[in-house]
Backbone as XML, in Angstrom:
<?xml version="1.0"?>
<chain id="A" units="angstrom">
  <residue number="1" name="MET">
    <atom name="N" x="61.898" y="153.267" z="216.275"/>
    <atom name="CA" x="62.187" y="152.712" z="217.572"/>
    <atom name="C" x="63.622" y="152.177" z="217.602"/>
  </residue>
  <residue number="2" name="THR">
    <atom name="N" x="64.345" y="152.482" z="218.653"/>
    <atom name="CA" x="65.719" y="152.012" z="218.787"/>
    <atom name="C" x="65.727" y="150.518" z="219.085"/>
  </residue>
  <residue number="3" name="GLU">
    <atom name="N" x="66.542" y="149.809" z="218.342"/>
    <atom name="CA" x="66.686" y="148.358" z="218.493"/>
    <atom name="C" x="68.167" y="148.013" z="218.554"/>
  </residue>
  <residue number="4" name="GLN">
    <atom name="N" x="68.413" y="146.765" z="218.953"/>
    <atom name="CA" x="69.750" y="146.195" z="218.888"/>
    <atom name="C" x="69.697" y="144.958" z="218.010"/>
  </residue>
  <residue number="5" name="THR">
    <atom name="N" x="70.794" y="144.686" z="217.331"/>
    <atom name="CA" x="70.919" y="143.481" z="216.537"/>
    <atom name="C" x="72.354" y="142.962" z="216.639"/>
  </residue>
  <residue number="6" name="LEU">
    <atom name="N" x="72.516" y="141.680" z="216.368"/>
    <atom name="CA" x="73.851" y="141.090" z="216.392"/>
    <atom name="C" x="74.380" y="140.965" z="214.972"/>
  </residue>
  <residue number="7" name="VAL">
    <atom name="N" x="75.621" y="141.343" z="214.803"/>
    <atom name="CA" x="76.330" y="141.172" z="213.533"/>
    <atom name="C" x="77.606" y="140.401" z="213.832"/>
  </residue>
  <residue number="8" name="ILE">
    <atom name="N" x="77.878" y="139.400" z="213.013"/>
    <atom name="CA" x="79.135" y="138.657" z="213.111"/>
    <atom name="C" x="79.865" y="138.815" z="211.785"/>
  </residue>
  <residue number="9" name="ILE">
    <atom name="N" x="81.037" y="139.403" z="211.833"/>
    <atom name="CA" x="81.897" y="139.399" z="210.647"/>
    <atom name="C" x="82.641" y="138.080" z="210.703"/>
  </residue>
  <residue number="10" name="LYS">
    <atom name="N" x="82.401" y="137.249" z="209.718"/>
    <atom name="CA" x="82.900" y="135.880" z="209.701"/>
    <atom name="C" x="84.397" y="135.841" z="209.388"/>
  </residue>
  <residue number="11" name="PRO">
    <atom name="N" x="85.033" y="134.673" z="209.557"/>
    <atom name="CA" x="86.495" y="134.587" z="209.410"/>
    <atom name="C" x="87.056" y="135.184" z="208.124"/>
  </residue>
  <residue number="12" name="ASP">
    <atom name="N" x="86.370" y="135.001" z="207.000"/>
    <atom name="CA" x="86.927" y="135.527" z="205.759"/>
    <atom name="C" x="86.909" y="137.054" z="205.730"/>
  </residue>
  <residue number="13" name="GLY">
    <atom name="N" x="85.981" y="137.676" z="206.432"/>
    <atom name="CA" x="85.962" y="139.133" z="206.513"/>
    <atom name="C" x="87.189" y="139.676" z="207.218"/>
  </residue>
  <residue number="14" name="LEU">
    <atom name="N" x="87.634" y="138.965" z="208.251"/>
    <atom name="CA" x="88.846" y="139.366" z="208.959"/>
    <atom name="C" x="90.086" y="139.043" z="208.134"/>
  </residue>
  <residue number="15" name="LEU">
    <atom name="N" x="90.122" y="137.838" z="207.563"/>
    <atom name="CA" x="91.292" y="137.422" z="206.777"/>
    <atom name="C" x="91.502" y="138.302" z="205.555"/>
  </residue>
  <residue number="16" name="ARG">
    <atom name="N" x="90.414" y="138.815" z="204.995"/>
    <atom name="CA" x="90.503" y="139.650" z="203.800"/>
    <atom name="C" x="90.603" y="141.146" z="204.136"/>
  </residue>
  <residue number="17" name="SER">
    <atom name="N" x="90.765" y="141.472" z="205.417"/>
    <atom name="CA" x="90.931" y="142.861" z="205.879"/>
    <atom name="C" x="89.777" y="143.769" z="205.446"/>
  </residue>
  <residue number="18" name="LEU">
    <atom name="N" x="88.550" y="143.271" z="205.635"/>
    <atom name="CA" x="87.364" y="144.035" z="205.251"/>
    <atom name="C" x="86.644" y="144.681" z="206.428"/>
  </residue>
  <residue number="19" name="VAL">
    <atom name="N" x="87.157" y="144.502" z="207.636"/>
    <atom name="CA" x="86.465" y="144.972" z="208.842"/>
    <atom name="C" x="86.160" y="146.469" z="208.779"/>
  </residue>
  <residue number="20" name="GLY">
    <atom name="N" x="87.130" y="147.279" z="208.453"/>
    <atom name="CA" x="86.925" y="148.725" z="208.410"/>
    <atom name="C" x="85.861" y="149.124" z="207.408"/>
  </residue>
  <residue number="21" name="ARG">
    <atom name="N" x="85.893" y="148.509" z="206.239"/>
    <atom name="CA" x="84.914" y="148.834" z="205.196"/>
    <atom name="C" x="83.512" y="148.395" z="205.610"/>
  </residue>
  <residue number="22" name="ILE">
    <atom name="N" x="83.422" y="147.256" z="206.304"/>
    <atom name="CA" x="82.121" y="146.764" z="206.762"/>
    <atom name="C" x="81.552" y="147.696" z="207.834"/>
  </residue>
  <residue number="23" name="ILE">
    <atom name="N" x="82.354" y="148.022" z="208.818"/>
    <atom name="CA" x="81.890" y="148.911" z="209.886"/>
    <atom name="C" x="81.479" y="150.270" z="209.317"/>
  </residue>
  <residue number="24" name="GLN">
    <atom name="N" x="82.229" y="150.763" z="208.357"/>
    <atom name="CA" x="81.914" y="152.058" z="207.750"/>
    <atom name="C" x="80.496" y="152.065" z="207.162"/>
  </residue>
  <residue number="25" name="ARG">
    <atom name="N" x="80.077" y="150.963" z="206.566"/>
    <atom name="CA" x="78.724" y="150.903" z="205.973"/>
    <atom name="C" x="77.650" y="151.120" z="207.039"/>
  </residue>
  <residue number="26" name="PHE">
    <atom name="N" x="77.841" y="150.536" z="208.215"/>
    <atom name="CA" x="76.869" y="150.716" z="209.296"/>
    <atom name="C" x="76.912" y="152.147" z="209.825"/>
  </residue>
  <residue number="27" name="GLU">
    <atom name="N" x="78.118" y="152.668" z="210.014"/>
    <atom name="CA" x="78.249" y="154.026" z="210.528"/>
    <atom name="C" x="77.670" y="155.056" z="209.566"/>
  </residue>
  <residue number="28" name="GLU">
    <atom name="N" x="77.824" y="154.823" z="208.263"/>
    <atom name="CA" x="77.263" y="155.745" z="207.267"/>
    <atom name="C" x="75.741" y="155.825" z="207.352"/>
  </residue>
  <residue number="29" name="LYS">
    <atom name="N" x="75.112" y="154.774" z="207.850"/>
    <atom name="CA" x="73.657" y="154.730" z="208.008"/>
    <atom name="C" x="73.220" y="155.083" z="209.425"/>
  </residue>
  <residue number="30" name="GLN">
    <atom name="N" x="74.129" y="155.683" z="210.180"/>
    <atom name="CA" x="73.879" y="156.137" z="211.553"/>
    <atom name="C" x="73.468" y="155.002" z="212.489"/>
  </residue>
  <residue number="31" name="LEU">
    <atom name="N" x="74.024" y="153.833" z="212.249"/>
    <atom name="CA" x="73.899" y="152.716" z="213.179"/>
    <atom name="C" x="75.183" y="152.693" z="213.993"/>
  </residue>
  <residue number="32" name="GLN">
    <atom name="N" x="75.055" y="152.431" z="215.275"/>
    <atom name="CA" x="76.209" y="152.522" z="216.156"/>
    <atom name="C" x="76.571" y="151.165" z="216.749"/>
  </residue>
  <residue number="33" name="ILE">
    <atom name="N" x="77.844" y="150.968" z="216.981"/>
    <atom name="CA" x="78.323" y="149.755" z="217.627"/>
    <atom name="C" x="78.336" y="150.016" z="219.128"/>
  </residue>
  <residue number="34" name="SER">
    <atom name="N" x="77.528" y="149.264" z="219.866"/>
    <atom name="CA" x="77.494" y="149.453" z="221.317"/>
    <atom name="C" x="78.394" y="148.448" z="222.048"/>
  </residue>
  <residue number="35" name="GLN">
    <atom name="N" x="78.661" y="147.301" z="221.410"/>
    <atom name="CA" x="79.582" y="146.302" z="221.968"/>
    <atom name="C" x="80.312" y="145.643" z="220.807"/>
  </residue>
  <residue number="36" name="ILE">
    <atom name="N" x="81.569" y="145.286" z="221.050"/>
    <atom name="CA" x="82.357" y="144.649" z="219.994"/>
    <atom name="C" x="83.439" y="143.794" z="220.642"/>
  </residue>
  <residue number="37" name="LYS">
    <atom name="N" x="83.687" y="142.635" z="220.050"/>
    <atom name="CA" x="84.801" y="141.803" z="220.515"/>
    <atom name="C" x="85.202" y="140.831" z="219.409"/>
  </residue>
  <residue number="38" name="LYS">
    <atom name="N" x="86.491" y="140.517" z="219.431"/>
    <atom name="CA" x="87.053" y="139.539" z="218.503"/>
    <atom name="C" x="87.210" y="138.242" z="219.273"/>
  </residue>
  <residue number="39" name="GLU">
    <atom name="N" x="86.774" y="137.138" z="218.664"/>
    <atom name="CA" x="86.777" y="135.868" z="219.395"/>
    <atom name="C" x="86.821" y="134.697" z="218.421"/>
  </residue>
  <residue number="40" name="GLU">
    <atom name="N" x="87.461" y="133.626" z="218.850"/>
    <atom name="CA" x="87.367" y="132.365" z="218.115"/>
    <atom name="C" x="86.210" y="131.601" z="218.725"/>
  </residue>
  <residue number="41" name="LEU">
    <atom name="N" x="85.221" y="131.281" z="217.929"/>
    <atom name="CA" x="84.036" y="130.611" z="218.446"/>
    <atom name="C" x="84.293" y="129.117" z="218.607"/>
  </residue>
  <residue number="42" name="SER">
    <atom name="N" x="83.774" y="128.565" z="219.685"/>
    <atom name="CA" x="83.936" y="127.135" z="219.951"/>
    <atom name="C" x="82.904" y="126.343" z="219.156"/>
  </residue>
  <residue number="43" name="GLN">
    <atom name="N" x="83.164" y="125.066" z="219.042"/>
    <atom name="CA" x="82.231" y="124.176" z="218.378"/>
    <atom name="C" x="80.875" y="124.205" z="219.094"/>
  </residue>
  <residue number="44" name="ALA">
    <atom name="N" x="80.885" y="124.253" z="220.413"/>
    <atom name="CA" x="79.641" y="124.297" z="221.187"/>
    <atom name="C" x="78.856" y="125.571" z="220.898"/>
  </residue>
  <residue number="45" name="GLN">
    <atom name="N" x="79.527" y="126.709" z="220.848"/>
    <atom name="CA" x="78.848" y="127.970" z="220.533"/>
    <atom name="C" x="78.235" y="127.925" z="219.133"/>
  </residue>
  <residue number="46" name="LEU">
    <atom name="N" x="78.985" y="127.400" z="218.187"/>
    <atom name="CA" x="78.504" y="127.337" z="216.812"/>
    <atom name="C" x="77.339" y="126.364" z="216.667"/>
  </residue>
  <residue number="47" name="ARG">
    <atom name="N" x="77.413" y="125.229" z="217.363"/>
    <atom name="CA" x="76.302" y="124.265" z="217.307"/>
    <atom name="C" x="75.016" y="124.896" z="217.853"/>
  </residue>
  <residue number="48" name="GLU">
    <atom name="N" x="75.146" y="125.668" z="218.924"/>
    <atom name="CA" x="73.971" y="126.344" z="219.470"/>
    <atom name="C" x="73.467" y="127.417" z="218.504"/>
  </residue>
  <residue number="49" name="HIS">
    <atom name="N" x="74.375" y="128.217" z="217.988"/>
    <atom name="CA" x="74.005" y="129.323" z="217.108"/>
    <atom name="C" x="73.358" y="128.830" z="215.808"/>
  </residue>
  <residue number="50" name="TYR">
    <atom name="N" x="73.872" y="127.757" z="215.270"/>
    <atom name="CA" x="73.373" y="127.224" z="213.997"/>
    <atom name="C" x="72.522" y="125.962" z="214.185"/>
  </residue>
  <residue number="51" name="SER">
    <atom name="N" x="71.939" y="125.771" z="215.355"/>
    <atom name="CA" x="71.152" y="124.560" z="215.629"/>
    <atom name="C" x="70.002" y="124.381" z="214.638"/>
  </residue>
  <residue number="52" name="HIS">
    <atom name="N" x="69.450" y="125.468" z="214.140"/>
    <atom name="CA" x="68.350" y="125.399" z="213.173"/>
    <atom name="C" x="68.807" y="124.868" z="211.806"/>
  </residue>
  <residue number="53" name="LEU">
    <atom name="N" x="70.120" y="124.755" z="211.607"/>
    <atom name="CA" x="70.674" y="124.253" z="210.337"/>
    <atom name="C" x="71.348" y="122.894" z="210.492"/>
  </residue>
  <residue number="54" name="ALA">
    <atom name="N" x="71.295" y="122.317" z="211.685"/>
    <atom name="CA" x="72.049" y="121.094" z="211.990"/>
    <atom name="C" x="71.720" y="119.925" z="211.069"/>
  </residue>
  <residue number="55" name="ASN">
    <atom name="N" x="70.518" y="119.851" z="210.547"/>
    <atom name="CA" x="70.128" y="118.732" z="209.672"/>
    <atom name="C" x="70.386" y="119.001" z="208.195"/>
  </residue>
  <residue number="56" name="LYS">
    <atom name="N" x="70.949" y="120.140" z="207.873"/>
    <atom name="CA" x="71.226" y="120.487" z="206.475"/>
    <atom name="C" x="72.540" y="119.856" z="206.022"/>
  </residue>
  <residue number="57" name="SER">
    <atom name="N" x="72.618" y="119.528" z="204.745"/>
    <atom name="CA" x="73.814" y="118.868" z="204.205"/>
    <atom name="C" x="75.056" y="119.748" z="204.296"/>
  </residue>
  <residue number="58" name="PHE">
    <atom name="N" x="74.891" y="121.060" z="204.281"/>
    <atom name="CA" x="76.027" y="121.974" z="204.315"/>
    <atom name="C" x="76.516" y="122.290" z="205.736"/>
  </residue>
  <residue number="59" name="PHE">
    <atom name="N" x="75.852" y="121.748" z="206.752"/>
    <atom name="CA" x="76.198" y="122.074" z="208.132"/>
    <atom name="C" x="77.671" y="121.802" z="208.469"/>
  </residue>
  <residue number="60" name="PRO">
    <atom name="N" x="78.244" y="120.637" z="208.139"/>
    <atom name="CA" x="79.665" y="120.403" z="208.453"/>
    <atom name="C" x="80.596" y="121.429" z="207.790"/>
  </residue>
  <residue number="61" name="THR">
    <atom name="N" x="80.286" y="121.815" z="206.560"/>
    <atom name="CA" x="81.093" y="122.813" z="205.857"/>
    <atom name="C" x="80.986" y="124.163" z="206.550"/>
  </residue>
  <residue number="62" name="LEU">
    <atom name="N" x="79.789" y="124.523" z="206.955"/>
    <atom name="CA" x="79.561" y="125.777" z="207.676"/>
    <atom name="C" x="80.346" y="125.801" z="208.987"/>
  </residue>
  <residue number="63" name="MET">
    <atom name="N" x="80.279" y="124.715" z="209.724"/>
    <atom name="CA" x="81.002" y="124.626" z="210.999"/>
    <atom name="C" x="82.509" y="124.787" z="210.778"/>
  </residue>
  <residue number="64" name="SER">
    <atom name="N" x="83.036" y="124.084" z="209.799"/>
    <atom name="CA" x="84.459" y="124.146" z="209.487"/>
    <atom name="C" x="84.870" y="125.571" z="209.108"/>
  </residue>
  <residue number="65" name="TYR">
    <atom name="N" x="84.091" y="126.200" z="208.252"/>
    <atom name="CA" x="84.359" y="127.570" z="207.813"/>
    <atom name="C" x="84.377" y="128.536" z="208.999"/>
  </residue>
  <residue number="66" name="MET">
    <atom name="N" x="83.400" y="128.421" z="209.890"/>
    <atom name="CA" x="83.295" y="129.344" z="211.011"/>
    <atom name="C" x="84.404" y="129.143" z="212.052"/>
  </residue>
  <residue number="67" name="MET">
    <atom name="N" x="85.111" y="128.011" z="211.954"/>
    <atom name="CA" x="86.206" y="127.750" z="212.891"/>
    <atom name="C" x="87.582" y="127.985" z="212.251"/>
  </residue>
  <residue number="68" name="GLU">
    <atom name="N" x="87.605" y="128.547" z="211.037"/>
    <atom name="CA" x="88.874" y="128.813" z="210.350"/>
    <atom name="C" x="89.705" y="129.891" z="211.031"/>
  </residue>
  <residue number="69" name="GLY">
    <atom name="N" x="89.071" y="130.726" z="211.797"/>
    <atom name="CA" x="89.780" y="131.813" z="212.464"/>
    <atom name="C" x="88.808" y="132.622" z="213.293"/>
  </residue>
  <residue number="70" name="PRO">
    <atom name="N" x="89.301" y="133.708" z="213.859"/>
    <atom name="CA" x="88.434" y="134.528" z="214.705"/>
    <atom name="C" x="87.337" y="135.227" z="213.908"/>
  </residue>
  <residue number="71" name="VAL">
    <atom name="N" x="86.312" y="135.630" z="214.637"/>
    <atom name="CA" x="85.221" y="136.430" z="214.083"/>
    <atom name="C" x="85.161" y="137.729" z="214.880"/>
  </residue>
  <residue number="72" name="LEU">
    <atom name="N" x="84.450" y="138.709" z="214.356"/>
    <atom name="CA" x="84.201" y="139.940" z="215.080"/>
    <atom name="C" x="82.708" y="139.987" z="215.395"/>
  </residue>
  <residue number="73" name="LEU">
    <atom name="N" x="82.395" y="139.991" z="216.678"/>
    <atom name="CA" x="81.010" y="140.042" z="217.138"/>
    <atom name="C" x="80.679" y="141.480" z="217.498"/>
  </residue>
  <residue number="74" name="MET">
    <atom name="N" x="79.540" y="141.979" z="217.001"/>
    <atom name="CA" x="79.156" y="143.357" z="217.264"/>
    <atom name="C" x="77.680" y="143.450" z="217.600"/>
  </residue>
  <residue number="75" name="VAL">
    <atom name="N" x="77.354" y="144.297" z="218.551"/>
    <atom name="CA" x="75.974" y="144.682" z="218.798"/>
    <atom name="C" x="75.811" y="146.042" z="218.136"/>
  </residue>
  <residue number="76" name="ILE">
    <atom name="N" x="74.907" y="146.074" z="217.178"/>
    <atom name="CA" x="74.623" y="147.295" z="216.429"/>
    <atom name="C" x="73.297" y="147.845" z="216.937"/>
  </residue>
  <residue number="77" name="GLU">
    <atom name="N" x="73.234" y="149.142" z="217.156"/>
    <atom name="CA" x="71.960" y="149.705" z="217.599"/>
    <atom name="C" x="71.613" y="150.973" z="216.843"/>
  </residue>
  <residue number="78" name="GLY">
    <atom name="N" x="70.311" y="151.219" z="216.833"/>
    <atom name="CA" x="69.789" y="152.402" z="216.163"/>
    <atom name="C" x="68.322" y="152.193" z="215.833"/>
  </residue>
  <residue number="79" name="THR">
    <atom name="N" x="67.744" y="153.170" z="215.185"/>
    <atom name="CA" x="66.347" y="153.082" z="214.788"/>
    <atom name="C" x="66.175" y="151.957" z="213.773"/>
  </residue>
  <residue number="80" name="SER">
    <atom name="N" x="65.235" y="151.043" z="214.055"/>
    <atom name="CA" x="64.952" y="149.893" z="213.168"/>
    <atom name="C" x="66.234" y="149.165" z="212.773"/>
  </residue>
  <residue number="81" name="ALA">
    <atom name="N" x="67.102" y="148.939" z="213.742"/>
    <atom name="CA" x="68.429" y="148.372" z="213.483"/>
    <atom name="C" x="68.385" y="147.017" z="212.787"/>
  </residue>
  <residue number="82" name="VAL">
    <atom name="N" x="67.433" y="146.150" z="213.147"/>
    <atom name="CA" x="67.379" y="144.813" z="212.548"/>
    <atom name="C" x="67.120" y="144.912" z="211.052"/>
  </residue>
  <residue number="83" name="THR">
    <atom name="N" x="66.073" y="145.609" z="210.670"/>
    <atom name="CA" x="65.704" y="145.724" z="209.253"/>
    <atom name="C" x="66.772" y="146.467" z="208.463"/>
  </residue>
  <residue number="84" name="ARG">
    <atom name="N" x="67.259" y="147.556" z="209.004"/>
    <atom name="CA" x="68.253" y="148.353" z="208.293"/>
    <atom name="C" x="69.565" y="147.585" z="208.127"/>
  </residue>
  <residue number="85" name="THR">
    <atom name="N" x="69.961" y="146.847" z="209.160"/>
    <atom name="CA" x="71.188" y="146.055" z="209.076"/>
    <atom name="C" x="71.059" y="144.981" z="208.008"/>
  </residue>
  <residue number="86" name="ARG">
    <atom name="N" x="69.922" y="144.303" z="207.966"/>
    <atom name="CA" x="69.733" y="143.247" z="206.970"/>
    <atom name="C" x="69.746" y="143.809" z="205.545"/>
  </residue>
  <residue number="87" name="LYS">
    <atom name="N" x="69.271" y="145.013" z="205.361"/>
    <atom name="CA" x="69.342" y="145.645" z="204.035"/>
    <atom name="C" x="70.788" y="145.931" z="203.650"/>
  </residue>
  <residue number="88" name="ILE">
    <atom name="N" x="71.576" y="146.384" z="204.605"/>
    <atom name="CA" x="72.993" y="146.661" z="204.355"/>
    <atom name="C" x="73.738" y="145.363" z="204.033"/>
  </residue>
  <residue number="89" name="VAL">
    <atom name="N" x="73.390" y="144.284" z="204.728"/>
    <atom name="CA" x="74.069" y="143.001" z="204.566"/>
    <atom name="C" x="73.713" y="142.341" z="203.234"/>
  </residue>
  <residue number="90" name="GLY">
    <atom name="N" x="72.438" y="142.331" z="202.863"/>
    <atom name="CA" x="71.993" y="141.670" z="201.630"/>
    <atom name="C" x="71.589" y="140.230" z="201.864"/>
  </residue>
  <residue number="91" name="VAL">
    <atom name="N" x="71.025" y="139.598" z="200.847"/>
    <atom name="CA" x="70.533" y="138.222" z="200.969"/>
    <atom name="C" x="71.687" y="137.241" z="201.132"/>
  </residue>
  <residue number="92" name="THR">
    <atom name="N" x="71.368" y="136.052" z="201.647"/>
    <atom name="CA" x="72.374" y="135.047" z="202.017"/>
    <atom name="C" x="73.345" y="134.699" z="200.893"/>
  </residue>
  <residue number="93" name="ASP">
    <atom name="N" x="72.835" y="134.476" z="199.689"/>
    <atom name="CA" x="73.676" y="134.069" z="198.562"/>
    <atom name="C" x="74.265" y="135.307" z="197.882"/>
  </residue>
  <residue number="94" name="PRO">
    <atom name="N" x="75.574" y="135.498" z="197.964"/>
    <atom name="CA" x="76.186" y="136.679" z="197.344"/>
    <atom name="C" x="75.923" y="136.799" z="195.842"/>
  </residue>
  <residue number="95" name="MET">
    <atom name="N" x="75.676" y="135.667" z="195.169"/>
    <atom name="CA" x="75.394" y="135.714" z="193.736"/>
    <atom name="C" x="74.010" y="136.306" z="193.457"/>
  </residue>
  <residue number="96" name="GLU">
    <atom name="N" x="73.149" y="136.300" z="194.464"/>
    <atom name="CA" x="71.808" y="136.870" z="194.330"/>
    <atom name="C" x="71.687" y="138.217" z="195.038"/>
  </residue>
  <residue number="97" name="ALA">
    <atom name="N" x="72.661" y="138.552" z="195.851"/>
    <atom name="CA" x="72.631" y="139.810" z="196.610"/>
    <atom name="C" x="72.870" y="140.991" z="195.667"/>
  </residue>
  <residue number="98" name="GLU">
    <atom name="N" x="72.168" y="142.066" z="195.930"/>
    <atom name="CA" x="72.329" y="143.269" z="195.117"/>
    <atom name="C" x="73.702" y="143.879" z="195.336"/>
  </residue>
  <residue number="99" name="MET">
    <atom name="N" x="74.263" y="144.426" z="194.254"/>
    <atom name="CA" x="75.495" y="145.205" z="194.387"/>
    <atom name="C" x="75.165" y="146.384" z="195.293"/>
  </residue>
  <residue number="100" name="GLY">
    <atom name="N" x="76.124" y="146.770" z="196.097"/>
    <atom name="CA" x="75.887" y="147.832" z="197.070"/>
    <atom name="C" x="75.600" y="147.287" z="198.454"/>
  </residue>
  <residue number="101" name="THR">
    <atom name="N" x="75.263" y="145.975" z="198.538"/>
    <atom name="CA" x="75.141" y="145.332" z="199.844"/>
    <atom name="C" x="76.492" y="144.698" z="200.174"/>
  </residue>
  <residue number="102" name="LEU">
    <atom name="N" x="76.718" y="144.404" z="201.441"/>
    <atom name="CA" x="77.995" y="143.796" z="201.829"/>
    <atom name="C" x="78.208" y="142.459" z="201.141"/>
  </residue>
  <residue number="103" name="ARG">
    <atom name="N" x="77.184" y="141.617" z="201.129"/>
    <atom name="CA" x="77.350" y="140.304" z="200.491"/>
    <atom name="C" x="77.454" y="140.433" z="198.975"/>
  </residue>
  <residue number="104" name="GLY">
    <atom name="N" x="76.719" y="141.359" z="198.393"/>
    <atom name="CA" x="76.798" y="141.569" z="196.947"/>
    <atom name="C" x="78.163" y="142.073" z="196.520"/>
  </residue>
  <residue number="105" name="ASP">
    <atom name="N" x="78.760" y="142.907" z="197.352"/>
    <atom name="CA" x="80.065" y="143.490" z="197.009"/>
    <atom name="C" x="81.245" y="142.609" z="197.401"/>
  </residue>
  <residue number="106" name="PHE">
    <atom name="N" x="81.137" y="141.881" z="198.529"/>
    <atom name="CA" x="82.306" y="141.179" z="199.060"/>
    <atom name="C" x="82.125" y="139.677" z="199.270"/>
  </residue>
  <residue number="107" name="GLY">
    <atom name="N" x="80.900" y="139.168" z="199.235"/>
    <atom name="CA" x="80.668" y="137.750" z="199.472"/>
    <atom name="C" x="81.245" y="136.891" z="198.364"/>
  </residue>
  <residue number="108" name="VAL">
    <atom name="N" x="81.636" y="135.683" z="198.710"/>
    <atom name="CA" x="82.256" y="134.767" z="197.745"/>
    <atom name="C" x="81.261" y="133.713" z="197.262"/>
  </residue>
  <residue number="109" name="ASP">
    <atom name="N" x="80.608" y="133.038" z="198.194"/>
    <atom name="CA" x="79.596" y="132.040" z="197.853"/>
    <atom name="C" x="78.627" y="131.920" z="199.025"/>
  </residue>
  <residue number="110" name="LYS">
    <atom name="N" x="77.695" y="130.979" z="198.923"/>
    <atom name="CA" x="76.650" y="130.868" z="199.934"/>
    <atom name="C" x="77.194" y="130.536" z="201.322"/>
  </residue>
  <residue number="111" name="THR">
    <atom name="N" x="78.321" y="129.836" z="201.396"/>
    <atom name="CA" x="78.943" y="129.548" z="202.684"/>
    <atom name="C" x="79.807" y="130.722" z="203.125"/>
  </residue>
  <residue number="112" name="ARG">
    <atom name="N" x="80.689" y="131.172" z="202.255"/>
    <atom name="CA" x="81.594" y="132.283" z="202.563"/>
    <atom name="C" x="80.893" y="133.600" z="202.223"/>
  </residue>
  <residue number="113" name="ASN">
    <atom name="N" x="79.831" y="133.844" z="202.970"/>
    <atom name="CA" x="79.017" y="135.021" z="202.669"/>
    <atom name="C" x="79.322" y="136.202" z="203.584"/>
  </residue>
  <residue number="114" name="LEU">
    <atom name="N" x="80.467" y="136.159" z="204.249"/>
    <atom name="CA" x="81.086" y="137.306" z="204.914"/>
    <atom name="C" x="80.533" y="137.693" z="206.274"/>
  </residue>
  <residue number="115" name="ILE">
    <atom name="N" x="79.201" y="137.594" z="206.459"/>
    <atom name="CA" x="78.623" y="138.267" z="207.616"/>
    <atom name="C" x="77.315" y="137.602" z="208.036"/>
  </residue>
  <residue number="116" name="HIS">
    <atom name="N" x="77.030" y="137.670" z="209.319"/>
    <atom name="CA" x="75.748" y="137.215" z="209.868"/>
    <atom name="C" x="75.054" y="138.430" z="210.467"/>
  </residue>
  <residue number="117" name="ALA">
    <atom name="N" x="73.737" y="138.499" z="210.286"/>
    <atom name="CA" x="72.928" y="139.533" z="210.937"/>
    <atom name="C" x="71.633" y="138.893" z="211.418"/>
  </residue>
  <residue number="118" name="SER">
    <atom name="N" x="71.241" y="139.199" z="212.623"/>
    <atom name="CA" x="70.008" y="138.649" z="213.202"/>
    <atom name="C" x="68.821" y="138.935" z="212.283"/>
  </residue>
  <residue number="119" name="ASP">
    <atom name="N" x="67.884" y="137.969" z="212.242"/>
    <atom name="CA" x="66.749" y="138.108" z="211.322"/>
    <atom name="C" x="65.493" y="138.699" z="211.952"/>
  </residue>
  <residue number="120" name="SER">
    <atom name="N" x="65.487" y="138.931" z="213.251"/>
    <atom name="CA" x="64.335" y="139.530" z="213.924"/>
    <atom name="C" x="64.789" y="140.129" z="215.253"/>
  </residue>
  <residue number="121" name="VAL">
    <atom name="N" x="63.946" y="140.946" z="215.834"/>
    <atom name="CA" x="64.256" y="141.543" z="217.136"/>
    <atom name="C" x="64.406" y="140.448" z="218.190"/>
  </residue>
  <residue number="122" name="GLU">
    <atom name="N" x="63.532" y="139.439" z="218.132"/>
    <atom name="CA" x="63.580" y="138.339" z="219.105"/>
    <atom name="C" x="64.871" y="137.545" z="218.964"/>
  </residue>
  <residue number="123" name="THR">
    <atom name="N" x="65.215" y="137.192" z="217.730"/>
    <atom name="CA" x="66.447" y="136.450" z="217.480"/>
    <atom name="C" x="67.665" y="137.281" z="217.901"/>
  </residue>
  <residue number="124" name="ALA">
    <atom name="N" x="67.621" y="138.567" z="217.618"/>
    <atom name="CA" x="68.732" y="139.453" z="217.994"/>
    <atom name="C" x="68.961" y="139.397" z="219.500"/>
  </residue>
  <residue number="125" name="HIS">
    <atom name="N" x="67.884" y="139.467" z="220.261"/>
    <atom name="CA" x="68.017" y="139.415" z="221.727"/>
    <atom name="C" x="68.676" y="138.104" z="222.160"/>
  </residue>
  <residue number="126" name="GLU">
    <atom name="N" x="68.201" y="136.972" z="221.623"/>
    <atom name="CA" x="68.771" y="135.660" z="221.967"/>
    <atom name="C" x="70.257" y="135.600" z="221.611"/>
  </residue>
  <residue number="127" name="GLU">
    <atom name="N" x="70.601" y="136.090" z="220.418"/>
    <atom name="CA" x="71.984" y="136.011" z="219.957"/>
    <atom name="C" x="72.900" y="136.938" z="220.753"/>
  </residue>
  <residue number="128" name="ILE">
    <atom name="N" x="72.415" y="138.126" z="221.105"/>
    <atom name="CA" x="73.218" y="139.045" z="221.907"/>
    <atom name="C" x="73.492" y="138.421" z="223.280"/>
  </residue>
  <residue number="129" name="VAL">
    <atom name="N" x="72.477" y="137.825" z="223.884"/>
    <atom name="CA" x="72.662" y="137.143" z="225.174"/>
    <atom name="C" x="73.675" y="135.998" z="225.016"/>
  </residue>
  <residue number="130" name="ARG">
    <atom name="N" x="73.552" y="135.241" z="223.932"/>
    <atom name="CA" x="74.440" y="134.089" z="223.690"/>
    <atom name="C" x="75.909" y="134.524" z="223.648"/>
  </residue>
  <residue number="131" name="PHE">
    <atom name="N" x="76.202" y="135.607" z="222.979"/>
    <atom name="CA" x="77.597" y="135.972" z="222.757"/>
    <atom name="C" x="78.134" y="137.077" z="223.675"/>
  </residue>
  <residue number="132" name="PHE">
    <atom name="N" x="77.264" y="137.802" z="224.349"/>
    <atom name="CA" x="77.745" y="138.919" z="225.165"/>
    <atom name="C" x="77.350" y="138.847" z="226.627"/>
  </residue>
  <residue number="133" name="SER">
    <atom name="N" x="76.815" y="137.723" z="227.082"/>
    <atom name="CA" x="76.412" y="137.645" z="228.491"/>
    <atom name="C" x="77.521" y="137.121" z="229.396"/>
  </residue>
  <residue number="134" name="LYS">
    <atom name="N" x="78.661" y="136.769" z="228.851"/>
    <atom name="CA" x="79.761" y="136.213" z="229.647"/>
    <atom name="C" x="80.471" y="137.282" z="230.437"/>
  </residue>
</chain>
């Protein structure tokens, strides 16, 4: 079934010139970018996006990191896009992510983990509306 999911290439992905290599991984798996934009996210957008983490001790560090520079927001679509995208991305902690995944190959640490991908079809819909309904 064709799905859509949200992917955010975080500031370090742009600063380290990894955008082309990241996009290539999705294209190699026949996932397509239907929408894309580069943007500096506001504190309000980030607070809404990461509201489920607001009580965590690392939240201020996460907020600071995400405001270091622009991000690349993408809507990825294709068959089982959510599950397939998360496999390409790898687990949150790059030290635990398998080699061959984006985080395993390029992630630095649990905060600077390069990329965000929606965790479910429902979450993907909410996140796509949040960042692409303007």
